[in-house]
Each structure stands twice: as structure tokens, then as C-alpha cells.
N, C-alpha and C positions, 0 to 999 in steps of 0.2 A: 243705346244704339245711336250712332251718328248718322246724319242725313245731309247729303250735299244740298247746298242752297245756291240758286242762280237767280239774280235779279236783272231783268231786262227793261230798259227804257224803250217805250214804243211810241210811234206817231199816232196810231189809231187804236184806241183801247178796245172798242167793240169788235173791230175786224180781227185784232190779235186774240181776243177771248175766243172768238169762233175758231180760229186756226188752232190754238193750243187745246181747246176742248175736243176738237176733232182728232188731233194728234194723240192725245192721251186717252180718248174715249171716256172723258169725265168732265163734269162741270167744275168750276172753281169752288173751293171750300170757303173762300172769303171773296166777296164781291162788293166793291165800293165804286163811287163815281170816278175815281182816278186810279184804281188799284184792283188787282185780282191775284189770288194765290191758289195754287194747287198743292196739296200735301199728298203726294203719291207714294204708294208702296211698291209699284212696279213701273218704272224704276224708282228706287228709294230717293226721292228728291223733293225739295221745297222750292217750287218754281214760282216766282213773283214777277208780275209785269206792272208797270205804272206809266201813266201819261201825266207828267208833272213838269214839262218844260225842259227836259234834259235832251241831250243829243241821243238819238235812237241807237241802240246797241247794248252790249253787256255793260251794266252799271257796276256790278261787283259780283264776286263769288263768295261762298262761305261754307261753313260747317256748322250745322245746328246740332246741339247736344241735348241730352235728357236731364242733365243736372248741373248745378252751379259748380260742383266739384270737377266734372269733366271740362267745363269751360276754363277753370283755373289751371287745370293740367295742360290744356292746349296752350294757353297764354304763357305758362311757365316754360314750356318747350320752346316757344318762339323766342322768348327773352334769353333762354340759355344758348340759343343759336346766334345770339348777338343782334336780333331784330328788335326794333323799337315798336312797341305797341301803344295804342291809346285805349285805355280801359274805361268802360262806362258802367255805372251801377244804376239800376232802376230807371232806364231811359224809355221814353215812349217813341216808337217808330213803327210804321207800317201797321197801324191799328193794333199794336201789341206792346206789352211791357217786357223788357228784356235786360239782362246783363250782357255786356259785350266786350270783346277785345278786337280792335282793328289793326291791320298790318298791311303793308305793301310788299308784294314779291319783288325780286330783283329787277323785273322789267316795269314795275310801277303799277301792276294790276292790284286793285284793292281786294282784300280778303277780310271777311267778317266772321269771327267765331262768336256764337251766341247761345244763350239759354233763355227761352221764353217762358215766363211764369204767369202771364195773364193777358187779357184783352184790353184794348183801349178804344175810346170812342172817337179819337182823332188820329190822323195819320202821323203827326209829329214830325220833327225835323231832326236829322242825325247825320251831319256831314263832318268828317274829321277836319279840324282846322288845318289850313294849308301849312302852317309852320310846324304842326305836330307830326305829320306824316308827309314827307316829301312826295309830290305828285309829278311823275315824269312820263306817264303813259300817254300815248297819242290819243287814247280814248277818254282821257280824263276831261270832263267838262270844265269850262272856265268858271272861276269862283263866283261870278255874277249869276250863274244859272241857279234855279231853284234846287234845293237839296232833295235827295232821294235816298232811301235805304231799304233794307230787307226785301 
């Protein structure tokens, strides 16, 4: 089963945790000094927030899948449609280990498709290189900003 993923950069992590915990009626399933994540079944979403020096707002959207086969199918469909993806194997990001395929939509919004297969003790860094996936969105942070993902 696929799950929508939304990652939001926030200015005040504690205040945002309070807001989203109230909104969803649930505490985060992952809570770190710079990151929180809710794995919700109603609505079916993986919502992550982080305070890592990024411009506040939507950082990226994504689709989380249950298997590496589903990930490869999604990446294959994107490539068949003529989109350029950046594939990653066994990357560490957002306190998790995952395989991923990144793509930008026609307006420059970053999309991440990913399969998570383990936990990690560090946040990790996972920013698509500027030359690999063109960044044209008004919401895309400058390259000098700290990277954020998941």
C-alpha cells in the first residue's frame, strides 16, 4: 500500500509539534531534536517536519511504498514518461535507511518516491545535486542552505 509523504520545514519545531499533534490527535511516532514524523492511517500519510535551517514551507512531497519492487515500478513509470530521476540506494536520511528515486514535477516541485527498510541513528543528508535535477520552483531553497529530506 502506498502512503502520501509530506515534509515541511518549520521555524519552531516545538510549536509545530504541538500544532500537528493537536490536528491529528496523535503524538509523533519519531521525535528528534530537529525532526518529528507522524505515520498516520487516517489520513494515510507520512508527515515529517524539521527545523534544519531551510526556508519554512513545503520542502518536498513523496510517495512511500512497502517494497523495493514498488519503488522500481514508480521510478520506471517516471522514466517512461520522459522524466529524469535521481536514484539512490541504501541512503541515510531522516533517521532512516531507504532506497529512493527523486524527480521534479513540471513546476519544479520536488517529489521523492522511497522504500524505507531500516532505522538510522543520524539524520543524514540527502539533497539532489543542482545539476542532476533542475530546480526552478520559487520554494526551492538556495544551495547554500542545509539539506533536508524525508
